[in-house]
C-alpha positions as CSV (number, residue, x, y, z in Angstrom):
1,M,6.9,14.7,11.7
2,R,5.6,16.3,14.8
3,L,2.1,16.7,13.1
4,A,2.2,12.9,12.0
5,A,2.8,11.9,15.6
6,I,-0.1,14.2,16.8
7,G,-2.2,12.8,14.1
8,W,-1.4,9.3,14.9
9,L,-2.1,9.8,18.8
10,G,-5.3,11.5,17.5
11,C,-6.5,8.2,15.7
12,N,-5.6,6.1,18.9
13,V,-7.9,8.6,20.9
14,V,-10.8,8.4,18.3
15,V,-11.0,4.7,18.5
16,L,-11.1,4.6,22.3
17,A,-13.6,7.2,22.3
18,V,-15.9,6.2,19.6
19,A,-15.4,2.5,19.2
20,G,-17.2,0.9,22.1
21,D,-17.1,-2.6,22.6
22,A,-16.4,-3.6,19.0
23,L,-15.4,-2.3,15.5
24,P,-18.2,-2.2,12.9
25,F,-15.9,-3.8,10.2
26,D,-16.1,-7.2,8.5
27,W,-12.8,-8.5,9.5
28,P,-12.8,-12.4,9.7
29,A,-9.2,-12.6,10.3
30,A,-9.6,-10.3,13.4
31,A,-13.2,-11.3,14.5
32,T,-12.2,-12.1,18.1
33,Q,-10.2,-8.9,18.6
34,T,-11.5,-6.0,20.7
35,P,-10.8,-2.3,19.6
36,V,-8.3,-2.0,22.0
37,G,-6.5,-5.0,20.6
38,S,-6.6,-3.9,17.1
39,L,-5.3,-0.7,18.2
40,M,-2.4,-2.6,20.0
41,D,-1.5,-4.5,16.7
42,A,-1.7,-1.2,14.6
43,N,0.7,0.4,17.2
44,L,3.0,-2.7,17.2
45,A,3.0,-2.4,13.3
46,L,4.0,1.0,13.5
47,A,6.7,-0.1,15.7
48,E,7.8,-2.5,13.3
49,V,8.0,0.0,10.4
50,L,9.9,2.3,12.6
51,L,12.4,-0.3,13.0
52,L,12.6,-1.3,9.5
53,T,13.2,2.6,8.8
54,V,16.1,2.5,11.1
55,L,17.7,-0.5,9.7
56,T,17.0,1.0,6.1
57,L,18.8,4.1,7.2
58,W,21.9,2.2,8.6
59,L,22.1,-0.2,5.5
60,T,22.1,2.8,3.3
61,R,24.3,5.0,5.4
62,K,27.3,4.7,3.2
63,R,25.5,5.1,-0.2
64,A,25.7,8.0,-2.4
65,L,22.1,9.0,-1.9
66,P,20.2,10.3,-5.1
67,N,18.7,13.5,-5.2
68,L,15.2,12.9,-6.0
69,A,14.3,16.5,-6.3
70,D,16.4,16.9,-9.2
71,R,14.6,14.1,-10.9
72,A,11.4,16.4,-11.0
73,P,10.9,19.3,-13.2
74,E,11.0,22.7,-11.9
75,R,8.7,23.8,-9.1
76,S,6.0,25.3,-11.0
77,V,5.9,22.3,-13.6
78,A,6.2,19.9,-10.5
79,A,3.4,21.9,-8.8
80,R,1.0,21.5,-11.9
81,E,1.8,17.8,-12.4
82,T,1.4,17.1,-8.7
83,L,-2.0,18.8,-8.6
84,L,-3.4,17.2,-12.1
85,L,-1.9,13.6,-10.7
86,L,-4.0,13.8,-7.4
87,L,-7.2,14.9,-9.3
88,Y,-6.5,12.2,-11.7
89,G,-6.1,9.6,-8.8
90,A,-9.3,11.1,-7.1
91,G,-11.2,10.6,-10.7
92,G,-9.8,6.9,-10.8
93,L,-11.3,6.1,-7.3
94,G,-14.6,7.7,-8.4
95,L,-14.8,6.0,-11.6
96,G,-13.8,2.8,-9.9
97,F,-16.8,3.2,-7.4
98,I,-18.9,3.7,-10.2
99,L,-17.9,0.8,-12.4
100,G,-17.7,-1.6,-9.4
101,R,-21.1,-0.8,-8.3
102,L,-22.7,-1.0,-11.7
103,A,-21.1,-4.4,-12.2
104,G,-22.7,-5.5,-8.7
105,W,-19.2,-5.7,-7.2
106,H,-17.2,-3.8,-4.5
107,P,-15.9,-0.5,-5.6
108,F,-12.2,-0.6,-7.2
109,G,-9.6,0.7,-4.9
110,L,-6.1,-0.3,-4.4
111,H,-7.2,-3.5,-2.4
112,L,-9.4,-6.3,-3.7
113,A,-12.2,-7.0,-1.4
114,G,-11.0,-9.4,1.4
115,S,-7.4,-8.5,1.3
116,I,-5.5,-8.8,4.3
117,Y,-8.4,-9.0,6.7
118,G,-10.7,-11.4,4.7
119,T,-14.2,-10.9,3.9
120,H,-17.8,-12.9,4.6
121,E,-19.0,-11.2,1.2
122,Q,-18.8,-12.7,-2.2
123,V,-15.9,-12.1,-4.3
124,S,-15.8,-13.8,-7.8
125,P,-13.0,-14.5,-10.1
126,A,-14.5,-12.1,-12.7
127,E,-14.4,-9.2,-10.1
128,S,-10.8,-10.1,-9.0
129,I,-9.6,-9.9,-12.8
130,A,-11.5,-6.7,-13.5
131,W,-10.2,-5.0,-10.4
132,A,-6.6,-6.0,-11.4
133,A,-7.0,-4.8,-15.0
134,Y,-8.8,-1.4,-13.9
135,N,-5.9,-0.6,-11.3
136,L,-3.3,-1.8,-13.8
137,L,-4.5,0.5,-16.5
138,V,-5.5,3.5,-14.5
139,Y,-2.9,3.8,-11.9
140,A,0.1,2.2,-13.7
141,V,-0.1,1.9,-17.5
142,I,-1.8,5.4,-18.5
143,P,0.4,7.5,-16.1
144,L,3.6,5.6,-17.0
145,L,2.9,6.1,-20.7
146,F,2.3,9.7,-20.1
147,F,5.2,10.5,-18.1
148,R,7.8,8.2,-19.7
149,R,7.5,10.3,-23.0
150,R,8.5,13.2,-21.1
151,Y,11.0,11.7,-18.3
152,S,13.7,9.1,-18.3
153,A,13.5,5.8,-16.5
154,E,16.0,7.3,-13.8
155,A,13.8,10.4,-13.3
156,L,10.9,8.1,-12.5
157,N,12.9,6.0,-10.2
158,L,12.7,3.1,-12.3
159,R,16.5,2.2,-12.7
160,S,18.9,1.3,-9.9
161,S,22.1,3.2,-9.2
162,N,23.5,0.5,-7.2
163,R,22.1,-3.2,-7.8
164,R,24.0,-4.8,-5.2
165,A,23.2,-2.7,-2.4
166,D,19.5,-2.8,-3.4
167,T,19.5,-6.4,-3.6
168,V,20.8,-6.6,-0.1
169,L,18.2,-4.2,1.2
170,I,15.5,-6.1,-0.4
171,G,16.6,-9.3,1.1
172,V,16.8,-7.9,4.5
173,V,13.5,-6.2,4.4
174,L,11.7,-9.1,2.8
175,L,13.3,-11.7,5.4
176,I,12.3,-9.3,8.5
177,E,8.9,-8.5,7.0
178,S,8.2,-12.3,6.0
179,L,9.1,-13.6,9.7
180,V,7.0,-10.8,11.2
181,Q,4.0,-11.8,9.0
182,V,4.4,-15.5,10.1
183,A,4.8,-14.7,13.5
184,V,2.1,-12.1,14.0
185,L,-0.4,-13.0,11.8
186,A,0.1,-17.0,11.2
187,P,-0.9,-16.9,7.4
188,G,-3.2,-19.4,6.3
189,V,-0.9,-20.0,3.3
190,F,0.7,-22.8,5.4
191,E,-2.7,-24.6,5.6
192,L,-3.1,-25.0,1.9
193,T,-2.6,-28.4,-0.1
194,T,0.0,-28.6,-2.4
195,G,-2.1,-28.3,-5.3
196,Q,-3.6,-25.0,-4.1
197,L,0.0,-23.8,-3.2
198,L,1.1,-24.5,-6.9
199,L,-1.9,-22.7,-8.4
200,G,-2.7,-20.1,-5.7
201,V,0.7,-18.6,-5.2
202,P,1.6,-17.8,-8.6
203,L,-2.0,-16.5,-9.2
204,T,-2.0,-14.2,-6.0
205,F,1.2,-12.9,-7.0
206,A,0.2,-12.0,-10.6
207,L,-3.2,-10.5,-9.5
208,Y,-1.9,-8.4,-6.7
209,L,1.0,-7.2,-8.5
210,A,-1.1,-6.1,-11.5
211,G,-3.9,-4.6,-9.1
212,A,-2.1,-3.2,-6.0
213,V,1.7,-3.4,-6.3
214,L,2.6,-1.9,-9.7
215,P,-0.3,1.0,-9.4
216,A,1.2,1.9,-6.1
217,M,4.7,1.9,-7.5
218,I,4.1,4.0,-10.5
219,F,1.6,6.4,-9.4
220,I,2.9,7.2,-5.9
221,Y,6.6,6.1,-5.7
222,A,7.9,6.5,-9.3
223,I,6.1,9.9,-10.3
224,L,4.5,11.6,-7.2
225,V,7.6,11.0,-4.6
226,P,10.1,13.1,-6.6
227,R,7.6,15.9,-7.0
228,F,6.6,15.9,-3.5
229,L,10.3,16.4,-2.7
230,R,10.8,19.1,-5.1
231,L,8.0,20.9,-3.7
232,T,8.5,20.5,-0.2
233,G,12.5,20.5,0.0
234,S,12.1,17.8,2.9
235,A,12.6,14.0,2.7
236,V,10.4,13.9,6.1
237,T,7.4,15.8,4.6
238,T,7.9,13.6,1.4
239,V,7.7,10.4,3.3
240,I,4.7,11.7,5.1
241,L,2.7,12.6,1.9
242,G,3.9,9.3,0.5
243,G,2.0,7.6,3.4
244,L,-1.2,9.7,3.2
245,T,-1.3,9.2,-0.7
246,Y,-0.9,5.5,-0.2
247,T,-3.9,5.6,2.4
248,A,-6.2,7.7,0.3
249,L,-5.9,5.0,-2.5
250,H,-7.5,2.3,-0.3
251,I,-10.5,4.6,0.6
252,W,-12.9,1.9,-1.0
253,D,-11.5,-1.2,1.0
254,A,-14.6,-3.3,1.4
255,W,-14.4,-3.3,5.0
256,T,-14.9,0.6,5.7
257,V,-18.4,1.5,7.0
258,F,-19.7,5.1,6.2
259,T,-23.3,4.6,7.4
260,S,-22.9,7.0,10.3
261,P,-20.5,9.7,11.6
262,G,-19.2,7.5,14.0
263,N,-18.6,4.5,11.7
264,A,-17.1,6.8,9.1
265,A,-14.7,8.3,11.5
266,L,-13.5,4.8,12.7
267,S,-13.3,3.9,9.0
268,I,-11.0,6.8,8.1
269,V,-8.8,6.1,11.5
270,F,-8.5,2.4,10.7
271,L,-7.3,3.1,7.1
272,L,-4.7,5.5,8.5
273,L,-3.8,2.9,11.3
274,T,-3.4,0.3,8.7
275,Y,-1.9,2.0,5.6
276,F,-0.1,5.3,6.5
277,A,3.0,3.5,8.1
278,P,3.5,1.0,5.3
279,G,2.9,4.0,2.8
280,M,5.5,5.9,4.5
281,F,8.1,3.0,4.7
282,K,7.6,2.5,1.0
283,A,8.7,6.1,0.5
284,V,11.7,5.8,2.6
285,L,12.8,2.8,0.5
286,T,12.4,4.9,-2.5
287,V,14.0,8.2,-1.1
288,R,17.0,6.5,0.2
289,T,17.8,4.4,-2.9
290,G,16.2,6.3,-6.0
291,N,14.5,2.9,-6.9
292,A,10.7,2.3,-6.7
293,W,11.3,-1.3,-7.3
294,V,13.0,-1.8,-4.0
295,H,9.6,-1.7,-2.2
296,V,8.1,-3.9,-4.7
297,W,10.2,-6.8,-4.0
298,G,11.0,-6.0,-0.2
299,Y,7.9,-4.8,1.2
300,H,4.8,-5.5,-1.1
301,A,4.4,-8.0,-3.7
302,L,5.8,-11.0,-1.8
303,A,5.3,-9.9,1.7
304,P,2.7,-9.1,2.7
305,H,0.4,-9.8,-0.3
306,T,1.5,-13.1,-1.9
307,L,2.1,-14.5,1.8
308,I,-1.1,-13.3,3.3
309,D,-3.6,-13.2,0.6
310,A,-3.0,-16.4,-1.3
311,P,-5.7,-18.3,1.0
312,H,-8.1,-15.7,-0.1
313,M,-7.5,-16.3,-4.0
314,V,-7.6,-19.9,-3.5
315,H,-11.1,-19.4,-2.0
316,V,-12.1,-16.8,-4.7
317,F,-11.1,-19.0,-7.7
318,H,-12.3,-22.3,-5.8
319,L,-9.1,-23.9,-6.3
320,K,-8.8,-27.5,-5.2
């Protein structure tokens, strides 16, 4: 945890030292912000995650916590599976880059171009559907089919051991996260017409469930997290590794810029500032409940994605 804190501090220092007067990113949703303002937002987001983590620890304090390490195979097998999974994930990102570019689209990462921050670039319905289908197949369907033949649903964190407690935790986290998103980001979903809401909200939910939520859930929180815990023996280290893996899967976010060393450094730093803390919190929810579905409904599928990205999908699909 100390190294994570030092790394976060280092990210802040890099931004202050390199960014200058403006960030090089295409962020329509934050077009008027200064680098210092963006840095403050990232640190406030971290503060919210820490508060949600404390709340989660309190809400689960009386639960019989699952031993996720016991759900993973013995250490040598877990090490081999983890290494192969990480190499497979890197290969999926590489292939997603090639296929996206060959089609004249953005590379396929865990987020569709324009997610959260918006974009001035063209994103077509075909790209959106292909992105969702690719991620669902590569990071969810194939890994799940492979590991489900060898491990039970419980071993893959796909079954709740306490549905009532999980439901309460989901409800509390979802309520707080939704209120924070509304208060801080003022999402454009409230500016949509009734017709756009009726079409755009379920469309956004379905596409992001397929393209971002289920891939992250299966690849990281169902399969990798128990193996991280088996290998490290530390819940804290497991949570940190979950955050780093979640961040890595966003490497092709359309706003990243790698045209110079300075821009590349800022891109890596803001990938960490944007995704590391949410990725850790998803791991916290999984470690404390043994149920990877908890983060799906409490802290991913509905808030932020459906809440924040519905206007983007309305624009992409030209919904009236």
